[in-house]
N, C-alpha and C positions, 0 to 999 in steps of 0.2 A: 555603297560605294565611296572612299574618301577621295581627298584633292589630287593627288596624284594620281589617281587610277582617272577621274574626271579628266584630268589635263590630256592624258594619254587617247582616250577614247575617240576621239575622230582621226587619229593614227596607228589605232591597234594594228592593222594587216601590215604598215609600212614599218614599224618598229621589229617586226615578225622575219620579216624581210631583212632589216639593217642586221639584226641579230644572227641569223645564219652565215650571213655575207661575214661578217665579224669575227664567228668563230672560226670558220673555213678560212680565213685571212689567218687568222694565229695559229695554226696547228703544223707540227713539225713530229717527223718520226723520230728525232735522234731524241735520246731517252735522256737527258741534262734540259736539251731546250724542248723539249714535248712535256716535260713535268714542270717546266718552268711558266710556259706559255698557258698551261690548262689551268694551275693558282694564278694567274695572271685573268684567263676569263670567267672564272670561276668569282672573280671581288671584280665586279661591272659598276657597284651601285646602283644607284638610279634613273642612272643613261641621262640626266638632265640636260647635255651637251647635243648627244642625238638627235632628244628630244626636240630641241630649237632648229636645228638643219631643219627635221624633219615638217614642224608647225610652221615655221617661216615659209618652205616651199608651196605646202599645201595653202599656206595662206594669200598667196599669190598664185598660182598657176597648178601645176600638174607632178606630181613627185615622178620622178625618174631613174636612170640608170647613172646620171649623174650627182646627183639628189644622193644615192646609196652611200655611190664614191666617195663624196664627200662628207660625209655622217662617219664614215668607216675611217677615212682616210685620217681627220681631227680628231677622233677619239685613240685613234694607235697613238698622234704623237703626243697629245696629253700626255694617254697611258704610261708612253717610254720617257716624258716628262718629269712624273710623279716617283717612276723606279730610280731617275738617278737623283731627283732632289731628297729621296729619301738616306743614298748611301752618301749625299752633302752632310745632311742634316743629323747622321746615324741616326734616324728615326728606323724604331723597332716594330712598330707597329701601322697600319696602314688600315680604315675601316673596321675600326674594332678588331681586327685579326695581325698577324706576324707579317710582318712586309715582307717582299721579295727575297732583300737581301738580309734581310732576319733568318728567313728559311736557307736561300741556299750561297751567302756569301757576299760578301761588296765585289769583288772582280766578277764572278758570273753573273752579277746582278746589273753592271754596270755595262757589259758583253751582250745580255741578255733586252736591254733598254737599247743599244744601238742597232740590233739585229732587227728590233720593232720600228726606227727611226727607217733602217733600209728599207722595208717591206711599207712603208709608208710611203719613202718616193715614187717604191715600183708601181702603186696603185693610183701614185695623184698625177704619174706620165702619163694612164690610160684616156686622162679628162681631155676633152679636144678642144681648152680654152687654155692660154697661158694665165690669163686673167687668177683662177683658182691657186693656180700654182703659184702663182707671186705671191697671193694672198697668205698661202701654207707657209712659203719660205720668209713673208714678212713676221707671220707668228710665229716659228720660231725664233728669229733674232730676238726676238719679243720677251719670249718666256726666257731663255735664255739672259739679258737683258736685266730681268728684275729678279732672278736670282741671284745674278750678282750683287743690285743693288741692296737684297735685302739679306746678304753675308753679314754678321757680326763683324765690328772692324774694332782694333785699337785706335788707330789714325782716325774714325768717324766717330767716337765715345756718342755723338747727341744725333736725333733719327729726327730731323721735323714733321710736321704733318705735310710736308708740301713732298718730301720725298716719299713718304709713304702714302700716297696717293701717286706718285709716279712708279712705284712697285706694283700695288696692284692694279694701275693700267695696263701694267708690261704683264703680268704672271696670272692675273684672272678676266681682266674685263678685255683685253688683245684675245683671246677663244672664243668668250664668248661670243667676241663681236666679231669676229670669224666664222663662225658658227650661223649666226643669222642672214652674213651676207652670203656665205657660198651659200644659204639655200636660198634668197634671192637670186643668185649668179644664175644658180643650175635650173630654174624655170623661164631666163631670160628676162626676167625684171628690167624695168630701167634705173638710169642711174641714179636719178633723184629716191627711186624706192627703197634700190638697194642702201647706199648711202642710210637713210633714214632706219632699215633692218637690222645693220649694222651698229647705229648708237645704241638702238632698242639694248641689243645683244650684250654691249662695253656696260652701258645702264643696268641692265638684269647682273655682269659680273662684277661690278662693285659691289651692289647691294649684295652679293651672292658672298664677296670677301669679309666684307664688312660684317655678316652675323657672324661666317664661319671665324671670325676674329672676337665675336662678343662669346659664343661660345666656351673661348678659352680662359675663362673666366669661373667656367663654371665643373663641376666635376661630373663627368661620364662615360662610364665605361661603352657605348652604345657609338661616340664620337671617335674613338679609340687613342683618348690622349689623355693626361690628368691635368687637372690647374695648373694654369703657371706655365703649360710646355712649352707653349710659344718663348717666353722669359728665359728659358734655360737653355732654350738655342739661340740665343743672343738677340731675338725679334719682338721692337716693340709696335703694338699695332692704335688703331687710334681712341677705343679707350683710354689706355693708360696716356698718349700724347694728350688727350683733352681733359684729362684729369691733373695731368702736370703745368696744364695751361692755368691752373686755377688758383695754384701753388707758388710761393718764394723762398718755400725750404728748400735750402741747399743740402741737407743732408737725403730729404726725398730723391731731386736728381742730381746726389751723388748713387743712390740705387741705380736707378737710371741707366746711367752711365753705365755704372758695372756690371748692367746686365748686356750692356752692348758689346762690351767687352769681354764677355762671360765669363766675367769673373764673381758671378753674385753669387753667395748661399741659397742654400734651401729657404731657410731663413728672411733672408733677403727678399726673396719673390714672395712669397708669402704675406712678406707685412706690403709689397708694391701691390702686389692683388687687391688688400683687401683700402687700402688706401684709394688706389682706383674705384673701386664700388663707393664705396664712403664719398669721393668729391664729384660723383654724378658721371662718370665716365663714362658707363656704360650706357646711361638716360641719353646724352648727348650723342656718343655714336649711333643708337640705336634712330634718334630724330633725324640726323645727316641720312641714315639707309634709308628712311619713308621718305625724304626729298627726293632720293633716288628714282626712289619706287615711283612717283608720281611723274617726275620726267620722263622717265621708261613708256610708261601709258602715253604718251602724249605722241610716239611715233606710230601707233598702231592705227592710225588713223586711214592708211591706204589698204589693209588687209578684204577682202574678197567677199570670205568665206563665214559667216559672222559664228559658226559654233568654235572655227579656229580662234577666230580673233576671239574669243570666249576663253578658248583652252588657253590664251597666249597671258591673258589677264590674270586666269587663274594661274600659269606659271610665275610669273612676277612675285605674287601675294603668297604662293607657296617660299618662294626662296627666302622672301621676308620674315615666314614667319614661322619656318620649319623649324624642327627642335633635333635635326642632329644632319 
């Protein structure tokens, strides 16, 4: 049994129920839309976000209809945001396979993302409380704001670590945070427990994004992107930002500015990747990730179920140790 299987073990039955509901929700008879949704259903990944919703709920109470609805709604919102992100970033791959916009073109992909967003709203309206609906609305705003902050800009060629952290808090930490928050809300947890669950999720999300950013410095077809892909999209992540802090070399800083302005050549990017590795940027980013991992564990004190608590501990360790 691998680590992901150990994480899923206490909620295996619940995950099957979730998957059935997700697949039933994203089904349509229209030929184009139906084919696109089939493509989406086939590329669900490891279900890290639904797992977090279900584990949090089971750690604090009994999984119920609101829990399942929350898990499906959040995964649909996440899916729609990825579809739109791939169009914005002109990405051709997603999870090691062709992205939706590569298969169906940009205009249909945008409309398919919009359709999934509309299904998200419809399903969220079924929940018998305004609190989760408010959290979902807040999340939608955060995801869009994070993507806007991350866009390459000639007007802002430099990217500070503070801005980088703002980006990942909006784009990734917010999603993981709301997953844990809605899991706790769905079982009627008290406000303090809900807040601690949210903080656990947000911190796990920060770890997830830093780990994802580290991947960009190592070529792996399983990840679905080559070395330096983020830089090709005008993005500077934590490893290179840490490496830049260790040098006053104006030429290197000029290279980083060219990346942000989308003017860097292939050789420029290769040089900046090599510089980042040589200056210890990856090790520094990994140390920061592990600090957040330790912080995340401190928010698990209220878990009632020891098996589920262990799965949540394994969850954060899987996030920081995953190979893809």
